[in-house]
Backbone bond lengths (Angstrom), bond angles and torsions (degrees), N, CA, C in turn:
res aa  C-N    CA-C-N  psi(-1)  N-CA   C-N-CA  omega(-1)  CA-C   N-CA-C  phi
1 M - - - 1.452 - - 1.518 108.58 -
2 S 1.292 116.39 135.41 1.454 122.02 177.34 1.519 109.60 -68.78
3 A 1.314 115.60 144.54 1.462 120.18 178.65 1.527 110.60 -64.91
4 F 1.307 117.00 -23.48 1.460 120.37 -178.52 1.528 112.72 -86.10
5 R 1.326 117.79 -7.87 1.473 121.56 178.51 1.526 110.62 -62.70
6 I 1.326 116.93 -28.21 1.465 120.72 -179.91 1.526 111.40 -59.44
7 F 1.338 116.80 -32.25 1.463 120.14 178.46 1.526 110.98 -68.00
8 D 1.331 116.70 -37.00 1.466 120.56 177.10 1.526 111.36 -66.71
9 V 1.329 115.74 -42.53 1.464 120.29 -178.08 1.529 110.07 -65.73
10 A 1.336 116.81 -49.21 1.463 120.19 -179.68 1.525 110.85 -65.41
11 G 1.313 117.12 -37.38 1.469 120.69 177.84 1.515 112.37 -63.70
12 S 1.336 117.02 -41.07 1.467 119.01 178.24 1.528 110.47 -66.82
13 G 1.331 117.15 -34.75 1.461 120.06 175.92 1.516 111.60 -66.27
14 M 1.340 116.63 -39.21 1.464 120.42 178.20 1.524 110.98 -65.67
15 N 1.329 117.08 -40.96 1.471 120.19 177.57 1.526 111.10 -62.27
16 A 1.326 116.41 -41.85 1.460 120.41 -179.88 1.526 110.88 -64.38
17 Q 1.315 117.35 -43.87 1.461 119.94 -178.87 1.530 111.51 -71.37
18 N 1.320 116.69 -29.86 1.467 120.22 175.17 1.531 110.06 -63.53
19 L 1.323 116.84 -44.71 1.465 120.67 176.39 1.523 110.30 -61.03
20 R 1.319 116.21 -43.22 1.467 120.45 179.71 1.532 111.11 -60.79
21 L 1.330 116.80 -43.10 1.469 120.44 178.11 1.528 111.83 -64.40
22 N 1.320 117.34 -39.52 1.462 120.74 177.97 1.530 111.63 -63.99
23 L 1.331 116.32 -40.05 1.466 119.57 178.66 1.523 110.75 -68.20
24 V 1.327 117.18 -38.39 1.466 120.03 176.92 1.526 109.79 -61.60
25 A 1.327 116.92 -44.11 1.465 120.31 179.41 1.528 110.68 -61.54
26 S 1.311 116.83 -41.87 1.463 120.53 178.12 1.520 111.11 -64.61
27 N 1.330 116.32 -42.49 1.468 119.69 179.96 1.526 111.60 -64.05
28 I 1.327 116.49 -44.92 1.468 119.50 -178.63 1.527 110.94 -66.06
29 S 1.329 116.47 -38.96 1.468 118.35 -178.96 1.523 112.54 -68.73
30 N 1.333 117.34 -22.30 1.462 121.04 179.18 1.527 113.05 -105.45
31 A 1.313 117.35 10.80 1.469 120.81 -175.11 1.516 112.61 -62.62
32 N 1.314 118.51 -32.87 1.463 121.29 -177.33 1.522 113.20 -102.37
33 S 1.310 116.83 16.41 1.463 118.73 -179.91 1.526 109.99 -75.70
34 V 1.313 115.05 149.14 1.462 121.56 179.14 1.521 109.24 -127.95
35 S 1.318 114.27 160.10 1.458 119.99 179.91 1.519 108.88 -147.81
36 S 1.309 115.24 161.62 1.462 120.00 177.20 1.529 111.47 -92.87
37 S 1.321 116.15 -4.29 1.458 120.47 -177.95 1.525 109.99 -130.78
38 I 1.310 114.93 140.50 1.461 119.53 178.96 1.530 111.39 -67.24
39 D 1.332 116.72 -24.55 1.463 121.25 -179.53 1.529 112.79 -80.90
40 Q 1.317 117.77 -22.96 1.461 121.08 -175.64 1.523 113.57 -99.94
41 V 1.314 118.22 -6.71 1.458 120.63 -177.82 1.538 109.53 -70.02
42 Y 1.324 115.34 146.66 1.468 120.68 179.79 1.523 109.52 -67.08
43 K 1.332 115.85 134.55 1.465 121.72 177.21 1.529 108.41 -114.72
44 S 1.316 115.12 138.58 1.458 121.27 179.39 1.530 110.25 -56.61
45 R 1.326 116.35 138.14 1.474 121.78 -179.29 1.517 109.27 -115.33
46 Q 1.339 115.49 137.17 1.458 121.66 -179.55 1.526 109.27 -131.17
47 P 1.354 117.29 144.34 1.459 119.94 177.85 1.524 111.29 -80.42
48 V 1.325 115.17 155.83 1.464 121.41 175.02 1.526 106.54 -120.13
49 F 1.333 115.41 119.72 1.459 121.56 -178.19 1.523 110.19 -111.84
50 A 1.337 114.91 157.24 1.462 121.14 173.72 1.522 108.01 -149.77
51 A 1.319 115.74 148.32 1.467 119.74 174.05 1.525 108.20 -73.14
52 E 1.291 115.68 150.71 1.461 119.94 177.70 1.519 108.71 -70.98
53 L 1.306 116.45 96.01 1.458 122.03 -174.51 1.519 111.79 -61.98
54 K 1.322 116.69 -37.36 1.468 120.35 -178.53 1.527 110.80 -58.25
55 N 1.320 116.82 -46.23 1.462 120.10 -179.53 1.521 111.79 -73.71
56 A 1.318 117.18 -32.98 1.463 120.33 -179.79 1.521 111.03 -68.47
57 M 1.327 116.89 -31.73 1.464 120.77 -179.12 1.530 112.27 -80.55
58 N 1.317 116.84 -15.53 1.457 121.40 179.30 1.524 108.74 -67.00
59 K 1.314 116.98 126.02 1.470 121.55 -176.91 1.523 112.10 -64.90
60 N 1.328 117.74 -26.86 1.458 121.26 -177.37 1.526 112.67 -86.13
61 S 1.316 117.49 -10.42 1.456 120.41 -174.99 1.520 109.98 -122.11
62 T 1.332 115.92 126.60 1.459 119.93 176.97 1.524 111.31 -102.37
63 A 1.316 117.03 -6.61 1.463 121.07 -177.49 1.523 109.67 -102.79
64 S 1.307 115.08 142.10 1.462 119.41 175.19 1.517 108.77 -139.23
65 G 1.298 114.69 144.29 1.457 120.65 -179.23 1.512 111.16 -89.41
66 V 1.320 115.33 -165.44 1.465 121.73 -178.85 1.520 108.77 -116.88
67 N 1.309 115.81 130.93 1.462 122.07 173.38 1.520 108.71 -104.47
68 V 1.309 116.27 138.60 1.457 120.95 173.37 1.525 106.19 -93.35
69 L 1.321 115.76 112.27 1.462 120.08 -178.89 1.519 112.03 -80.56
70 G 1.318 116.55 -26.98 1.454 119.32 179.49 1.514 111.81 158.80
71 V 1.312 114.15 -170.59 1.458 122.21 179.14 1.521 106.78 -126.03
72 V 1.332 116.06 130.99 1.466 120.55 179.55 1.522 109.71 -116.62
73 E 1.320 114.88 151.56 1.462 120.82 175.99 1.517 109.09 -92.55
74 N 1.314 115.76 141.11 1.456 121.98 176.61 1.527 108.36 -66.00
75 Q 1.320 116.34 131.27 1.465 120.79 -176.90 1.527 113.29 -91.59
76 A 1.330 117.30 5.87 1.463 120.06 176.28 1.523 109.15 -63.12
77 P 1.312 116.91 144.34 1.469 118.72 -178.15 1.528 110.66 -69.06
78 P 1.322 116.57 148.48 1.467 119.44 175.72 1.525 110.60 -69.53
79 V 1.305 115.31 162.05 1.464 120.92 179.70 1.531 108.36 -82.23
80 M 1.322 115.66 123.31 1.463 120.73 176.88 1.525 108.07 -94.36
81 E 1.321 115.61 132.94 1.460 120.15 178.94 1.524 108.58 -131.93
82 Y 1.311 114.89 132.68 1.455 119.76 178.80 1.527 108.74 -81.20
83 A 1.317 116.15 112.05 1.470 122.22 -179.77 1.530 108.02 -145.55
84 P 1.311 117.39 76.64 1.469 119.85 -174.04 1.522 113.74 -63.95
85 N 1.331 119.24 -20.49 1.462 121.27 -179.75 1.528 112.92 -91.05
86 H 1.315 117.46 -3.48 1.468 120.99 179.87 1.528 108.90 -72.95
87 P 1.335 117.86 139.53 1.475 119.52 -177.99 1.531 113.91 -64.04
88 L 1.335 117.63 -22.31 1.467 119.95 179.57 1.519 113.07 -97.69
89 A 1.310 118.56 8.71 1.464 121.27 -178.91 1.523 109.93 -64.33
90 D 1.353 114.89 141.43 1.460 118.84 177.74 1.532 109.60 -79.39
91 A 1.311 117.22 -172.26 1.469 121.93 -175.10 1.527 112.39 -62.84
92 T 1.338 116.65 -26.41 1.468 120.07 179.75 1.527 112.60 -91.97
93 G 1.346 117.45 -1.63 1.456 121.42 176.83 1.519 114.68 93.48
94 Y 1.311 117.65 10.02 1.467 120.85 -178.20 1.526 111.64 -100.64
95 I 1.314 115.18 146.58 1.465 122.23 167.94 1.524 106.76 -116.01
96 Y 1.305 116.01 155.96 1.455 121.40 -177.25 1.521 108.85 -117.45
97 K 1.335 115.28 126.51 1.463 121.59 -179.29 1.518 109.85 -104.49
98 S 1.309 115.66 154.16 1.453 123.00 -179.06 1.523 111.47 -59.13
99 N 1.338 116.23 151.85 1.464 121.37 178.20 1.531 112.25 -91.38
100 V 1.313 118.20 19.21 1.461 122.62 -179.35 1.527 109.38 -74.00
101 N 1.324 115.65 129.00 1.461 122.24 175.18 1.530 106.49 -99.90
102 T 1.320 117.34 106.74 1.474 120.44 -173.90 1.518 112.62 -65.91
103 V 1.316 118.72 -31.75 1.475 120.60 177.71 1.529 109.91 -65.88
104 E 1.317 116.11 -43.95 1.456 121.00 177.44 1.532 110.83 -63.25
105 E 1.307 116.53 -40.01 1.462 120.66 179.98 1.532 111.40 -66.70
106 M 1.325 117.35 -38.03 1.459 120.33 177.27 1.530 110.58 -64.85
107 A 1.338 116.81 -39.15 1.465 120.23 176.39 1.526 110.36 -64.85
108 N 1.330 117.26 -41.28 1.467 120.94 176.07 1.518 111.12 -61.83
109 M 1.329 116.57 -39.49 1.459 120.49 179.93 1.522 110.94 -63.73
110 M 1.326 117.54 -45.24 1.467 120.35 179.40 1.523 111.27 -64.33
111 S 1.325 116.79 -41.23 1.461 121.02 179.46 1.527 111.50 -65.09
112 A 1.322 116.50 -45.44 1.465 120.40 179.85 1.525 111.22 -65.33
113 S 1.322 116.59 -40.00 1.460 120.56 179.39 1.523 110.99 -63.55
114 R 1.315 117.01 -43.66 1.464 120.52 179.07 1.521 111.75 -67.73
115 S 1.316 116.95 -38.03 1.464 119.98 177.37 1.528 110.95 -64.50
116 Y 1.333 115.74 -39.98 1.460 120.16 177.22 1.527 109.87 -62.36
117 E 1.328 116.58 -46.34 1.464 121.10 178.82 1.520 111.31 -60.71
118 N 1.323 118.05 -39.17 1.465 121.29 177.89 1.521 111.48 -62.82
119 N 1.326 117.05 -40.29 1.463 120.00 177.85 1.527 111.33 -66.90
120 V 1.330 117.20 -35.78 1.466 120.63 175.48 1.526 109.89 -63.11
121 E 1.327 116.88 -41.78 1.470 120.79 178.29 1.523 111.33 -63.90
122 V 1.322 116.53 -38.59 1.474 119.91 176.92 1.521 109.64 -61.25
123 L 1.333 117.04 -45.03 1.465 120.70 178.90 1.529 111.29 -61.53
124 N 1.325 116.79 -45.28 1.466 119.93 -179.33 1.523 111.44 -64.91
125 T 1.326 117.63 -41.11 1.463 120.68 179.14 1.517 110.96 -65.06
126 A 1.328 117.07 -43.94 1.470 120.31 179.22 1.525 110.35 -63.26
127 K 1.321 117.06 -41.69 1.466 120.83 178.26 1.526 110.43 -61.39
128 N 1.338 116.94 -46.39 1.464 120.37 -179.86 1.522 111.88 -63.90
129 L 1.331 117.70 -38.78 1.467 120.25 178.03 1.521 111.32 -64.59
130 I 1.315 117.02 -41.11 1.469 120.31 178.77 1.531 110.01 -66.09
131 L 1.332 116.84 -41.31 1.473 119.76 177.97 1.527 111.45 -63.97
132 Q 1.321 117.31 -40.75 1.458 120.44 178.18 1.526 111.09 -66.29
133 T 1.319 117.17 -35.55 1.468 121.32 176.89 1.525 110.17 -64.57
134 L 1.315 116.77 -41.95 1.467 120.18 179.67 1.537 111.14 -66.19
135 K 1.328 117.17 -33.47 1.459 120.37 179.14 1.517 112.51 -70.64
136 M 1.323 117.88 -21.32 1.468 120.77 179.61 1.519 111.87 -63.82
137 G 1.318 116.85 -27.76 1.464 121.12 -178.71 1.500 113.86 -79.85
138 Q 1.299 118.97 -5.18 1.473 121.17 -177.83 1.498 112.10 -81.60
């Protein structure tokens, strides 16, 4: 494995956690949104990650990065609330609230933030080790 492969691995992890943080921000900002239709209500979005199987299966490489396979919507039903006086109420008097769980999203945010910070530390440590190696030749 090349000594510089660590930068690719940590970089792919940072990209993945950046996407995760962006989705958390979107979910939290839409947590209190309401709609008059069950089809139009905001649904929580989560990223789907996978290790780079091709590189992991390579006998010469023990490191694998992160692939973002996509973003999926949470299939949990939205919260129905009876509010006949609400301007967005449907014909039966119900409004539909987002299925975003803000406590879960805050936990995801802390986890993604820490994972991002860990990847930054990996990059800084690898950079410092390479610099120290180069100084040995002086």
